[in-house]
All heavy atoms as TSV, in Angstrom:
chain	resi	resn	atom	element	x	y	z
A	1	LEU	N	N	111.572	102.230	115.704
A	1	LEU	CA	C	110.620	101.169	115.498
A	1	LEU	C	C	109.185	101.654	115.635
A	1	LEU	O	O	108.286	101.067	115.084
A	1	LEU	CB	C	110.913	100.014	116.480
A	1	LEU	CG	C	112.238	99.289	116.273
A	1	LEU	CD1	C	112.458	98.227	117.356
A	1	LEU	CD2	C	112.354	98.680	114.907
A	2	ASP	N	N	109.012	102.750	116.390
A	2	ASP	CA	C	107.663	103.334	116.505
A	2	ASP	C	C	107.150	103.808	115.159
A	2	ASP	O	O	105.991	103.615	114.824
A	2	ASP	CB	C	107.658	104.495	117.488
A	2	ASP	CG	C	107.880	104.060	118.931
A	2	ASP	OD1	O	107.606	102.884	119.229
A	2	ASP	OD2	O	108.330	104.889	119.727
A	3	LEU	N	N	108.013	104.437	114.382
A	3	LEU	CA	C	107.631	104.903	113.054
A	3	LEU	C	C	107.271	103.724	112.166
A	3	LEU	O	O	106.273	103.750	111.463
A	3	LEU	CB	C	108.766	105.710	112.428
A	3	LEU	CG	C	108.544	106.215	111.005
A	3	LEU	CD1	C	107.326	107.127	110.932
A	3	LEU	CD2	C	109.777	106.941	110.496
A	4	LEU	N	N	108.071	102.665	112.226
A	4	LEU	CA	C	107.812	101.465	111.428
A	4	LEU	C	C	106.446	100.873	111.766
A	4	LEU	O	O	105.645	100.578	110.876
A	4	LEU	CB	C	108.905	100.436	111.696
A	4	LEU	CG	C	108.831	99.129	110.931
A	4	LEU	CD1	C	109.004	99.361	109.446
A	4	LEU	CD2	C	109.912	98.184	111.453
A	5	ALA	N	N	106.133	100.786	113.043
A	5	ALA	CA	C	104.827	100.248	113.469
A	5	ALA	C	C	103.705	101.141	113.007
A	5	ALA	O	O	102.655	100.661	112.549
A	5	ALA	CB	C	104.799	100.118	115.005
A	6	GLY	N	N	103.897	102.473	113.073
A	6	GLY	CA	C	102.858	103.385	112.630
A	6	GLY	C	C	102.589	103.276	111.139
A	6	GLY	O	O	101.433	103.343	110.699
A	7	LEU	N	N	103.638	103.107	110.371
A	7	LEU	CA	C	103.454	102.943	108.920
A	7	LEU	C	C	102.712	101.644	108.603
A	7	LEU	O	O	101.811	101.630	107.760
A	7	LEU	CB	C	104.820	102.974	108.218
A	7	LEU	CG	C	105.574	104.275	108.238
A	7	LEU	CD1	C	106.986	104.113	107.737
A	7	LEU	CD2	C	104.842	105.325	107.437
A	8	ARG	N	N	103.070	100.598	109.294
A	8	ARG	CA	C	102.377	99.323	109.077
A	8	ARG	C	C	100.929	99.400	109.516
A	8	ARG	O	O	100.046	98.851	108.860
A	8	ARG	CB	C	103.102	98.207	109.790
A	8	ARG	CG	C	104.430	97.863	109.134
A	8	ARG	CD	C	105.182	96.796	109.874
A	8	ARG	NE	N	106.389	96.408	109.169
A	8	ARG	CZ	C	107.328	95.656	109.683
A	8	ARG	NH1	N	107.210	95.208	110.920
A	8	ARG	NH2	N	108.396	95.346	108.990
A	9	ASP	N	N	100.682	100.075	110.629
A	9	ASP	CA	C	99.307	100.226	111.120
A	9	ASP	C	C	98.463	101.013	110.113
A	9	ASP	O	O	97.253	100.830	110.036
A	9	ASP	CB	C	99.283	100.943	112.469
A	9	ASP	CG	C	99.773	100.085	113.612
A	9	ASP	OD1	O	99.870	98.852	113.434
A	9	ASP	OD2	O	100.063	100.642	114.700
A	10	ALA	N	N	99.107	101.880	109.364
A	10	ALA	CA	C	98.400	102.671	108.339
A	10	ALA	C	C	98.202	101.863	107.037
A	10	ALA	O	O	97.688	102.407	106.062
A	10	ALA	CB	C	99.166	103.955	108.047
A	11	GLY	N	N	98.638	100.608	107.031
A	11	GLY	CA	C	98.448	99.756	105.865
A	11	GLY	C	C	99.569	99.868	104.830
A	11	GLY	O	O	99.397	99.373	103.706
A	12	LEU	N	N	100.668	100.490	105.210
A	12	LEU	CA	C	101.779	100.632	104.277
A	12	LEU	C	C	102.790	99.498	104.513
A	12	LEU	O	O	102.987	99.064	105.638
A	12	LEU	CB	C	102.463	101.983	104.472
A	12	LEU	CG	C	101.602	103.197	104.219
A	12	LEU	CD1	C	102.311	104.464	104.703
A	12	LEU	CD2	C	101.283	103.300	102.740
A	13	ARG	N	N	103.407	99.057	103.432
A	13	ARG	CA	C	104.484	98.092	103.565
A	13	ARG	C	C	105.717	98.863	104.018
A	13	ARG	O	O	106.096	99.867	103.418
A	13	ARG	CB	C	104.763	97.390	102.246
A	13	ARG	CG	C	103.663	96.453	101.850
A	13	ARG	CD	C	103.974	95.750	100.561
A	13	ARG	NE	N	104.050	96.778	99.515
A	13	ARG	CZ	C	104.543	96.544	98.293
A	13	ARG	NH1	N	104.987	95.358	97.980
A	13	ARG	NH2	N	104.578	97.495	97.414
A	14	ALA	N	N	106.321	98.394	105.096
A	14	ALA	CA	C	107.468	99.105	105.668
A	14	ALA	C	C	108.472	98.103	106.183
A	14	ALA	O	O	108.102	97.046	106.720
A	14	ALA	CB	C	107.029	100.047	106.763
A	15	ASP	N	N	109.727	98.446	106.061
A	15	ASP	CA	C	110.818	97.587	106.501
A	15	ASP	C	C	111.898	98.472	107.113
A	15	ASP	O	O	111.887	99.682	106.926
A	15	ASP	CB	C	111.395	96.805	105.302
A	15	ASP	CG	C	112.219	95.613	105.704
A	15	ASP	OD1	O	112.331	95.339	106.917
A	15	ASP	OD2	O	112.769	94.958	104.819
A	16	THR	N	N	112.782	97.861	107.845
A	16	THR	CA	C	113.892	98.614	108.438
A	16	THR	C	C	115.191	97.859	108.227
A	16	THR	O	O	115.181	96.672	107.934
A	16	THR	CB	C	113.651	98.861	109.950
A	16	THR	OG1	O	114.654	99.737	110.432
A	16	THR	CG2	C	113.692	97.570	110.751
A	17	ASP	N	N	116.267	98.573	108.319
A	17	ASP	CA	C	117.582	97.967	108.152
A	17	ASP	C	C	118.323	98.121	109.472
A	17	ASP	O	O	118.695	99.224	109.861
A	17	ASP	CB	C	118.354	98.671	107.034
A	17	ASP	CG	C	119.660	97.971	106.696
A	17	ASP	OD1	O	120.149	97.175	107.521
A	17	ASP	OD2	O	120.183	98.201	105.613
A	18	LEU	N	N	118.501	97.023	110.179
A	18	LEU	CA	C	119.166	97.060	111.469
A	18	LEU	C	C	120.651	96.717	111.380
A	18	LEU	O	O	121.334	96.713	112.390
A	18	LEU	CB	C	118.454	96.095	112.440
A	18	LEU	CG	C	116.996	96.441	112.759
A	18	LEU	CD1	C	116.382	95.361	113.620
A	18	LEU	CD2	C	116.883	97.792	113.399
A	19	ALA	N	N	121.106	96.423	110.177
A	19	ALA	CA	C	122.515	96.120	109.983
A	19	ALA	C	C	123.335	97.390	110.167
A	19	ALA	O	O	122.872	98.499	109.943
A	19	ALA	CB	C	122.735	95.537	108.602
A	20	ASP	N	N	124.548	97.213	110.555
A	20	ASP	CA	C	125.441	98.356	110.767
A	20	ASP	C	C	126.122	98.689	109.434
A	20	ASP	O	O	127.291	98.382	109.212
A	20	ASP	CB	C	126.473	98.008	111.833
A	20	ASP	CG	C	127.307	99.196	112.258
A	20	ASP	OD1	O	126.858	100.339	112.059
A	20	ASP	OD2	O	128.430	98.995	112.756
A	21	ARG	N	N	125.321	99.323	108.546
A	21	ARG	CA	C	125.837	99.680	107.211
A	21	ARG	C	C	125.776	101.191	107.050
A	21	ARG	O	O	124.999	101.854	107.727
A	21	ARG	CB	C	124.986	99.039	106.114
A	21	ARG	CG	C	125.049	97.539	106.115
A	21	ARG	CD	C	124.436	96.983	104.874
A	21	ARG	NE	N	122.968	96.918	104.991
A	21	ARG	CZ	C	122.201	96.403	104.072
A	21	ARG	NH1	N	122.700	95.935	102.948
A	21	ARG	NH2	N	120.906	96.366	104.225
A	22	SER	N	N	126.529	101.669	106.107
A	22	SER	CA	C	126.518	103.097	105.814
A	22	SER	C	C	125.149	103.500	105.226
A	22	SER	O	O	124.413	102.650	104.706
A	22	SER	CB	C	127.609	103.459	104.832
A	22	SER	OG	O	127.313	102.941	103.540
A	23	LEU	N	N	124.866	104.775	105.295
A	23	LEU	CA	C	123.613	105.273	104.737
A	23	LEU	C	C	123.550	105.005	103.235
A	23	LEU	O	O	122.497	104.602	102.703
A	23	LEU	CB	C	123.461	106.775	105.033
A	23	LEU	CG	C	122.136	107.407	104.671
A	23	LEU	CD1	C	120.994	106.709	105.410
A	23	LEU	CD2	C	122.146	108.877	105.023
A	24	LYS	N	N	124.682	105.155	102.560
A	24	LYS	CA	C	124.745	104.900	101.127
A	24	LYS	C	C	124.376	103.441	100.826
A	24	LYS	O	O	123.601	103.155	99.904
A	24	LYS	CB	C	126.123	105.216	100.591
A	24	LYS	CG	C	126.281	105.060	99.117
A	24	LYS	CD	C	127.678	105.468	98.657
A	24	LYS	CE	C	127.852	105.294	97.177
A	24	LYS	NZ	N	129.185	105.694	96.715
A	25	ALA	N	N	124.914	102.510	101.629
A	25	ALA	CA	C	124.614	101.094	101.435
A	25	ALA	C	C	123.134	100.818	101.698
A	25	ALA	O	O	122.527	99.985	101.007
A	25	ALA	CB	C	125.492	100.253	102.330
A	26	GLN	N	N	122.561	101.484	102.679
A	26	GLN	CA	C	121.157	101.303	102.973
A	26	GLN	C	C	120.280	101.841	101.828
A	26	GLN	O	O	119.269	101.238	101.491
A	26	GLN	CB	C	120.801	101.994	104.290
A	26	GLN	CG	C	121.429	101.283	105.488
A	26	GLN	CD	C	121.094	101.948	106.793
A	26	GLN	OE1	O	119.937	102.268	107.038
A	26	GLN	NE2	N	122.101	102.173	107.617
A	27	PHE	N	N	120.676	102.967	101.226
A	27	PHE	CA	C	119.938	103.471	100.070
A	27	PHE	C	C	120.037	102.494	98.900
A	27	PHE	O	O	119.048	102.292	98.190
A	27	PHE	CB	C	120.445	104.832	99.642
A	27	PHE	CG	C	119.911	105.993	100.429
A	27	PHE	CD1	C	120.757	106.910	101.019
A	27	PHE	CD2	C	118.556	106.160	100.615
A	27	PHE	CE1	C	120.260	107.954	101.760
A	27	PHE	CE2	C	118.035	107.199	101.340
A	27	PHE	CZ	C	118.892	108.101	101.923
A	28	ARG	N	N	121.195	101.927	98.679
A	28	ARG	CA	C	121.349	100.924	97.594
A	28	ARG	C	C	120.417	99.748	97.834
A	28	ARG	O	O	119.751	99.265	96.927
A	28	ARG	CB	C	122.793	100.473	97.497
A	28	ARG	CG	C	123.661	101.302	96.610
A	28	ARG	CD	C	124.939	100.578	96.222
A	28	ARG	NE	N	125.646	99.969	97.332
A	28	ARG	CZ	C	126.592	100.539	98.059
A	28	ARG	NH1	N	127.006	101.760	97.771
A	28	ARG	NH2	N	127.174	99.902	99.055
A	29	ALA	N	N	120.371	99.265	99.081
A	29	ALA	CA	C	119.504	98.144	99.409
A	29	ALA	C	C	118.044	98.502	99.188
A	29	ALA	O	O	117.270	97.698	98.668
A	29	ALA	CB	C	119.727	97.700	100.873
A	30	ALA	N	N	117.665	99.718	99.562
A	30	ALA	CA	C	116.273	100.171	99.357
A	30	ALA	C	C	115.968	100.242	97.858
A	30	ALA	O	O	114.878	99.894	97.425
A	30	ALA	CB	C	116.048	101.532	100.021
A	31	GLY	N	N	116.923	100.699	97.070
A	31	GLY	CA	C	116.739	100.764	95.611
A	31	GLY	C	C	116.546	99.386	95.012
A	31	GLY	O	O	115.716	99.195	94.139
A	32	LYS	N	N	117.322	98.425	95.490
A	32	LYS	CA	C	117.185	97.052	94.978
A	32	LYS	C	C	115.813	96.468	95.351
A	32	LYS	O	O	115.281	95.638	94.608
A	32	LYS	CB	C	118.277	96.170	95.562
A	32	LYS	CG	C	119.627	96.432	94.928
A	32	LYS	CD	C	120.700	95.529	95.498
A	32	LYS	CE	C	122.047	95.855	94.891
A	32	LYS	NZ	N	123.115	95.028	95.443
A	33	ARG	N	N	115.261	96.928	96.456
A	33	ARG	CA	C	113.929	96.445	96.870
A	33	ARG	C	C	112.822	97.250	96.209
A	33	ARG	O	O	111.646	97.046	96.484
A	33	ARG	CB	C	113.779	96.556	98.384
A	33	ARG	CG	C	114.612	95.540	99.093
A	33	ARG	CD	C	114.384	95.665	100.574
A	33	ARG	NE	N	114.806	94.438	101.219
A	33	ARG	CZ	C	114.681	94.214	102.493
A	33	ARG	NH1	N	114.137	95.111	103.274
A	33	ARG	NH2	N	115.107	93.078	102.993
A	34	ARG	N	N	113.220	98.227	95.409
A	34	ARG	CA	C	112.289	99.111	94.682
A	34	ARG	C	C	111.409	99.926	95.649
A	34	ARG	O	O	110.209	100.123	95.405
A	34	ARG	CB	C	111.440	98.309	93.713
A	34	ARG	CG	C	112.267	97.696	92.616
A	34	ARG	CD	C	111.399	97.042	91.585
A	34	ARG	NE	N	112.244	96.454	90.552
A	34	ARG	CZ	C	111.885	95.451	89.796
A	34	ARG	NH1	N	110.713	94.908	89.954
A	34	ARG	NH2	N	112.706	94.985	88.902
A	35	ALA	N	N	112.041	100.385	96.716
A	35	ALA	CA	C	111.307	101.220	97.671
A	35	ALA	C	C	110.998	102.553	97.022
A	35	ALA	O	O	111.861	103.154	96.380
A	35	ALA	CB	C	112.161	101.434	98.923
A	36	ALA	N	N	109.789	103.025	97.195
A	36	ALA	CA	C	109.405	104.319	96.635
A	36	ALA	C	C	109.866	105.449	97.534
A	36	ALA	O	O	110.232	106.535	97.048
A	36	ALA	CB	C	107.880	104.378	96.478
A	37	PHE	N	N	109.886	105.206	98.830
A	37	PHE	CA	C	110.284	106.237	99.805
A	37	PHE	C	C	111.174	105.613	100.863
A	37	PHE	O	O	111.025	104.437	101.191
A	37	PHE	CB	C	109.062	106.848	100.489
A	37	PHE	CG	C	108.117	107.502	99.535
A	37	PHE	CD1	C	107.003	106.824	99.038
A	37	PHE	CD2	C	108.338	108.788	99.104
A	37	PHE	CE1	C	106.136	107.435	98.158
A	37	PHE	CE2	C	107.484	109.405	98.218
A	37	PHE	CZ	C	106.369	108.710	97.739
A	38	VAL	N	N	112.042	106.413	101.435
A	38	VAL	CA	C	112.901	105.984	102.531
A	38	VAL	C	C	112.806	107.038	103.621
A	38	VAL	O	O	112.994	108.222	103.341
A	38	VAL	CB	C	114.366	105.832	102.067
A	38	VAL	CG1	C	115.277	105.543	103.246
A	38	VAL	CG2	C	114.490	104.744	101.013
A	39	ALA	N	N	112.491	106.603	104.833
A	39	ALA	CA	C	112.476	107.526	105.969
A	39	ALA	C	C	113.849	107.488	106.630
A	39	ALA	O	O	114.352	106.409	106.970
A	39	ALA	CB	C	111.399	107.126	106.971
A	40	ILE	N	N	114.430	108.638	106.818
A	40	ILE	CA	C	115.748	108.761	107.422
A	40	ILE	C	C	115.544	109.355	108.805
A	40	ILE	O	O	115.111	110.495	108.950
A	40	ILE	CB	C	116.665	109.667	106.574
A	40	ILE	CG1	C	116.711	109.163	105.138
A	40	ILE	CG2	C	118.050	109.756	107.192
A	40	ILE	CD1	C	117.178	110.207	104.142
A	41	VAL	N	N	115.844	108.559	109.804
A	41	VAL	CA	C	115.676	108.992	111.189
A	41	VAL	C	C	117.036	109.474	111.690
A	41	VAL	O	O	117.984	108.713	111.756
A	41	VAL	CB	C	115.137	107.862	112.061
A	41	VAL	CG1	C	115.010	108.304	113.494
A	41	VAL	CG2	C	113.783	107.372	111.519
A	42	GLY	N	N	117.107	110.756	112.001
A	42	GLY	CA	C	118.344	111.335	112.475
A	42	GLY	C	C	118.082	112.249	113.654
A	42	GLY	O	O	117.132	112.071	114.421
A	43	ASP	N	N	118.907	113.257	113.757
A	43	ASP	CA	C	118.816	114.199	114.863
A	43	ASP	C	C	117.471	114.917	114.923
A	43	ASP	O	O	117.033	115.344	115.993
A	43	ASP	CB	C	119.950	115.235	114.790
A	43	ASP	CG	C	121.304	114.601	115.008
A	43	ASP	OD1	O	121.367	113.560	115.679
A	43	ASP	OD2	O	122.300	115.183	114.497
A	44	GLU	N	N	116.815	115.067	113.767
A	44	GLU	CA	C	115.536	115.779	113.746
A	44	GLU	C	C	114.423	115.025	114.483
A	44	GLU	O	O	113.350	115.582	114.733
A	44	GLU	CB	C	115.126	116.111	112.308
A	44	GLU	CG	C	114.799	114.912	111.433
A	44	GLU	CD	C	115.997	114.317	110.717
A	44	GLU	OE1	O	117.135	114.633	111.049
A	44	GLU	OE2	O	115.762	113.532	109.794
A	45	TRP	N	N	114.671	113.757	114.824
A	45	TRP	CA	C	113.683	112.949	115.550
A	45	TRP	C	C	113.314	113.651	116.865
A	45	TRP	O	O	112.150	113.662	117.258
A	45	TRP	CB	C	114.241	111.551	115.812
A	45	TRP	CG	C	113.287	110.664	116.537
A	45	TRP	CD1	C	113.218	110.451	117.892
A	45	TRP	CD2	C	112.236	109.864	115.969
A	45	TRP	NE1	N	112.207	109.567	118.184
A	45	TRP	CE2	C	111.594	109.204	117.020
A	45	TRP	CE3	C	111.810	109.670	114.650
A	45	TRP	CZ2	C	110.524	108.330	116.807
A	45	TRP	CZ3	C	110.743	108.818	114.435
A	45	TRP	CH2	C	110.113	108.136	115.515
A	46	ASP	N	N	114.296	114.242	117.520
A	46	ASP	CA	C	114.060	114.959	118.787
A	46	ASP	C	C	113.114	116.146	118.609
A	46	ASP	O	O	112.487	116.587	119.571
A	46	ASP	CB	C	115.367	115.427	119.398
A	46	ASP	CG	C	116.231	114.238	119.841
A	46	ASP	OD1	O	115.687	113.148	120.094
A	46	ASP	OD2	O	117.471	114.431	119.923
A	47	GLU	N	N	113.011	116.640	117.373
A	47	GLU	CA	C	112.125	117.761	117.070
A	47	GLU	C	C	110.787	117.271	116.536
A	47	GLU	O	O	109.950	118.076	116.084
A	47	GLU	CB	C	112.782	118.673	116.021
A	47	GLU	CG	C	114.103	119.269	116.480
A	47	GLU	CD	C	114.851	119.927	115.341
A	47	GLU	OE1	O	114.258	120.156	114.263
A	47	GLU	OE2	O	116.035	120.226	115.552
A	48	GLY	N	N	110.594	115.942	116.510
A	48	GLY	CA	C	109.339	115.364	116.033
A	48	GLY	C	C	109.245	115.257	114.533
A	48	GLY	O	O	108.153	115.221	113.980
A	49	GLN	N	N	110.384	115.198	113.861
A	49	GLN	CA	C	110.394	115.127	112.403
A	49	GLN	C	C	111.356	114.047	111.897
A	49	GLN	O	O	112.260	113.635	112.616
A	49	GLN	CB	C	110.801	116.468	111.800
A	49	GLN	CG	C	109.827	117.591	112.157
A	49	GLN	CD	C	110.192	118.862	111.466
A	49	GLN	OE1	O	111.338	119.139	111.174
A	49	GLN	NE2	N	109.187	119.685	111.214
A	50	VAL	N	N	111.130	113.640	110.671
A	50	VAL	CA	C	112.064	112.754	109.950
A	50	VAL	C	C	112.223	113.291	108.541
A	50	VAL	O	O	111.435	114.101	108.082
A	50	VAL	CB	C	111.577	111.278	109.887
A	50	VAL	CG1	C	111.494	110.659	111.259
A	50	VAL	CG2	C	110.243	111.154	109.179
A	51	THR	N	N	113.242	112.832	107.854
A	51	THR	CA	C	113.436	113.172	106.461
A	51	THR	C	C	112.960	111.990	105.635
A	51	THR	O	O	113.344	110.849	105.900
A	51	THR	CB	C	114.919	113.462	106.169
A	51	THR	OG1	O	115.344	114.562	106.975
A	51	THR	CG2	C	115.142	113.795	104.703
A	52	VAL	N	N	112.091	112.275	104.665
A	52	VAL	CA	C	111.604	111.211	103.768
A	52	VAL	C	C	112.148	111.515	102.398
A	52	VAL	O	O	111.971	112.608	101.853
A	52	VAL	CB	C	110.071	111.171	103.753
A	52	VAL	CG1	C	109.569	110.119	102.765
A	52	VAL	CG2	C	109.522	110.909	105.139
A	53	ARG	N	N	112.821	110.538	101.820
A	53	ARG	CA	C	113.384	110.669	100.476
A	53	ARG	C	C	112.465	109.986	99.466
A	53	ARG	O	O	112.158	108.808	99.601
A	53	ARG	CB	C	114.789	110.073	100.378
A	53	ARG	CG	C	115.305	110.130	98.939
A	53	ARG	CD	C	116.742	109.837	98.823
A	53	ARG	NE	N	117.484	110.962	99.399
A	53	ARG	CZ	C	118.780	111.004	99.514
A	53	ARG	NH1	N	119.508	109.982	99.098
A	53	ARG	NH2	N	119.395	112.040	100.035
A	54	ASP	N	N	112.081	110.734	98.476
A	54	ASP	CA	C	111.351	110.175	97.327
A	54	ASP	C	C	112.416	109.598	96.414
A	54	ASP	O	O	113.202	110.340	95.824
A	54	ASP	CB	C	110.583	111.318	96.636
A	54	ASP	CG	C	109.815	110.854	95.421
A	54	ASP	OD1	O	110.167	109.836	94.818
A	54	ASP	OD2	O	108.863	111.549	95.061
A	55	MET	N	N	112.481	108.291	96.323
A	55	MET	CA	C	113.580	107.620	95.621
A	55	MET	C	C	113.534	107.914	94.109
A	55	MET	O	O	114.564	108.022	93.480
A	55	MET	CB	C	113.531	106.135	95.880
A	55	MET	CG	C	113.787	105.747	97.328
A	55	MET	SD	S	115.456	106.082	97.883
A	55	MET	CE	C	116.289	104.644	97.186
A	56	ALA	N	N	112.332	108.050	93.560
A	56	ALA	CA	C	112.230	108.310	92.104
A	56	ALA	C	C	112.711	109.707	91.758
A	56	ALA	O	O	113.403	109.907	90.754
A	56	ALA	CB	C	110.801	108.127	91.633
A	57	ALA	N	N	112.370	110.676	92.574
A	57	ALA	CA	C	112.742	112.069	92.292
A	57	ALA	C	C	114.065	112.460	92.966
A	57	ALA	O	O	114.583	113.546	92.706
A	57	ALA	CB	C	111.648	112.989	92.784
A	58	ALA	N	N	114.595	111.591	93.838
A	58	ALA	CA	C	115.781	111.893	94.592
A	58	ALA	C	C	115.646	113.199	95.352
A	58	ALA	O	O	116.568	114.000	95.419
A	58	ALA	CB	C	117.026	111.873	93.725
A	59	ALA	N	N	114.451	113.412	95.913
A	59	ALA	CA	C	114.161	114.639	96.646
A	59	ALA	C	C	113.878	114.304	98.111
A	59	ALA	O	O	113.197	113.326	98.403
A	59	ALA	CB	C	112.957	115.330	96.036
A	60	ASP	N	N	114.402	115.112	99.018
A	60	ASP	CA	C	114.209	114.931	100.455
A	60	ASP	C	C	113.134	115.904	100.937
A	60	ASP	O	O	113.113	117.068	100.513
A	60	ASP	CB	C	115.496	115.173	101.214
A	60	ASP	CG	C	116.553	114.104	100.936
A	60	ASP	OD1	O	116.188	113.027	100.410
A	60	ASP	OD2	O	117.717	114.324	101.276
A	61	HIS	N	N	112.307	115.423	101.863
A	61	HIS	CA	C	111.259	116.232	102.456
A	61	HIS	C	C	111.302	116.014	103.965
A	61	HIS	O	O	111.290	114.863	104.441
A	61	HIS	CB	C	109.891	115.811	101.920
A	61	HIS	CG	C	109.787	115.826	100.436
A	61	HIS	ND1	N	109.475	116.962	99.722
A	61	HIS	CD2	C	110.014	114.834	99.524
A	61	HIS	CE1	C	109.490	116.668	98.420
A	61	HIS	NE2	N	109.817	115.387	98.298
A	62	ARG	N	N	111.356	117.089	104.714
A	62	ARG	CA	C	111.312	116.977	106.168
A	62	ARG	C	C	109.871	117.063	106.616
A	62	ARG	O	O	109.153	118.022	106.312
A	62	ARG	CB	C	112.134	118.115	106.793
A	62	ARG	CG	C	112.467	117.865	108.210
A	62	ARG	CD	C	113.593	118.765	108.630
A	62	ARG	NE	N	113.827	118.545	110.051
A	62	ARG	CZ	C	114.747	119.183	110.741
A	62	ARG	NH1	N	115.521	120.063	110.135
A	62	ARG	NH2	N	114.899	118.954	112.009
A	63	ILE	N	N	109.416	116.007	107.317
A	63	ILE	CA	C	108.010	115.858	107.632
A	63	ILE	C	C	107.857	115.489	109.100
A	63	ILE	O	O	108.677	114.758	109.648
A	63	ILE	CB	C	107.384	114.717	106.771
A	63	ILE	CG1	C	107.600	115.038	105.266
A	63	ILE	CG2	C	105.908	114.513	107.067
A	63	ILE	CD1	C	107.235	113.906	104.370
A	64	SER	N	N	106.786	115.965	109.731
A	64	SER	CA	C	106.523	115.572	111.125
A	64	SER	C	C	106.241	114.071	111.172
A	64	SER	O	O	105.657	113.508	110.240
A	64	SER	CB	C	105.372	116.382	111.719
A	64	SER	OG	O	104.157	115.976	111.158
A	65	ILE	N	N	106.615	113.462	112.255
A	65	ILE	CA	C	106.462	112.013	112.403
A	65	ILE	C	C	105.035	111.589	112.200
A	65	ILE	O	O	104.768	110.574	111.544
A	65	ILE	CB	C	107.012	111.574	113.785
A	65	ILE	CG1	C	108.521	111.828	113.889
A	65	ILE	CG2	C	106.698	110.110	114.050
A	65	ILE	CD1	C	109.074	111.761	115.280
A	66	GLU	N	N	104.081	112.349	112.730
A	66	GLU	CA	C	102.662	111.995	112.618
A	66	GLU	C	C	102.147	112.086	111.186
A	66	GLU	O	O	101.150	111.454	110.866
A	66	GLU	CB	C	101.810	112.913	113.510
A	66	GLU	CG	C	102.110	112.809	114.980
A	66	GLU	CD	C	103.320	113.646	115.393
A	66	GLU	OE1	O	103.672	114.621	114.684
A	66	GLU	OE2	O	103.917	113.336	116.429
A	67	GLU	N	N	102.791	112.854	110.338
A	67	GLU	CA	C	102.317	113.065	108.989
A	67	GLU	C	C	102.993	112.163	107.945
A	67	GLU	O	O	102.638	112.229	106.773
A	67	GLU	CB	C	102.541	114.522	108.594
A	67	GLU	CG	C	101.679	115.492	109.392
A	67	GLU	CD	C	100.194	115.240	109.204
A	67	GLU	OE1	O	99.769	115.018	108.052
A	67	GLU	OE2	O	99.469	115.250	110.198
A	68	VAL	N	N	103.950	111.331	108.366
A	68	VAL	CA	C	104.685	110.505	107.372
A	68	VAL	C	C	103.715	109.553	106.656
A	68	VAL	O	O	103.695	109.506	105.425
A	68	VAL	CB	C	105.826	109.724	108.041
A	68	VAL	CG1	C	106.465	108.754	107.049
A	68	VAL	CG2	C	106.883	110.701	108.554
A	69	ALA	N	N	102.931	108.798	107.392
A	69	ALA	CA	C	102.030	107.835	106.747
A	69	ALA	C	C	101.026	108.500	105.817
A	69	ALA	O	O	100.881	108.075	104.662
A	69	ALA	CB	C	101.321	106.983	107.805
A	70	PRO	N	N	100.335	109.563	106.236
A	70	PRO	CA	C	99.406	110.223	105.304
A	70	PRO	C	C	100.122	110.813	104.100
A	70	PRO	O	O	99.602	110.768	102.973
A	70	PRO	CB	C	98.739	111.308	106.127
A	70	PRO	CG	C	98.974	110.988	107.534
A	70	PRO	CD	C	100.208	110.128	107.578
A	71	TRP	N	N	101.319	111.372	104.304
A	71	TRP	CA	C	102.081	111.971	103.240
A	71	TRP	C	C	102.462	110.913	102.167
A	71	TRP	O	O	102.283	111.125	100.992
A	71	TRP	CB	C	103.317	112.653	103.784
A	71	TRP	CG	C	104.084	113.474	102.791
A	71	TRP	CD1	C	103.877	114.771	102.488
A	71	TRP	CD2	C	105.184	113.029	101.973
A	71	TRP	NE1	N	104.775	115.189	101.529
A	71	TRP	CE2	C	105.587	114.128	101.192
A	71	TRP	CE3	C	105.842	111.838	101.834
A	71	TRP	CZ2	C	106.643	114.056	100.295
A	71	TRP	CZ3	C	106.896	111.730	100.941
A	71	TRP	CH2	C	107.281	112.845	100.176
A	72	VAL	N	N	102.961	109.771	102.652
A	72	VAL	CA	C	103.353	108.700	101.725
A	72	VAL	C	C	102.110	108.140	101.043
A	72	VAL	O	O	102.124	107.897	99.836
A	72	VAL	CB	C	104.139	107.593	102.471
A	72	VAL	CG1	C	104.331	106.378	101.601
A	72	VAL	CG2	C	105.488	108.128	102.958
A	73	SER	N	N	101.046	107.948	101.782
A	73	SER	CA	C	99.796	107.395	101.192
A	73	SER	C	C	99.235	108.278	100.095
A	73	SER	O	O	98.657	107.787	99.140
A	73	SER	CB	C	98.747	107.222	102.282
A	73	SER	OG	O	99.138	106.235	103.193
A	74	ALA	N	N	99.425	109.581	100.220
A	74	ALA	CA	C	98.894	110.515	99.237
A	74	ALA	C	C	99.700	110.503	97.930
A	74	ALA	O	O	99.248	111.075	96.941
A	74	ALA	CB	C	98.889	111.946	99.827
A	75	ARG	N	N	100.825	109.878	97.931
A	75	ARG	CA	C	101.668	109.856	96.737
A	75	ARG	C	C	101.585	108.533	96.105
A	75	ARG	O	O	101.743	107.721	95.692
A	75	ARG	CB	C	103.093	110.253	97.081
A	75	ARG	CG	C	103.141	111.744	97.193
A	75	ARG	CD	C	104.174	112.237	98.170
A	75	ARG	NE	N	104.116	113.689	98.219
A	75	ARG	CZ	C	103.259	114.369	98.905
A	75	ARG	NH1	N	102.367	113.767	99.594
A	75	ARG	NH2	N	103.298	115.692	98.932
């Protein structure tokens, strides 16, 4: 939720999925909402990073938590 708050504070529209669904189902839901990017919070969180998926290019990028908002804003 800290990442979500940071993205919103940066002026980005951000949402989260708290339902107990598979990652594939969450990606489908993001696609239906026409999300440009999806942040995947996993084990890398402990290292200060998240994976951000560019939905249009279907490309994953591992980015430091502090750089997610500027990275997304630049695209």
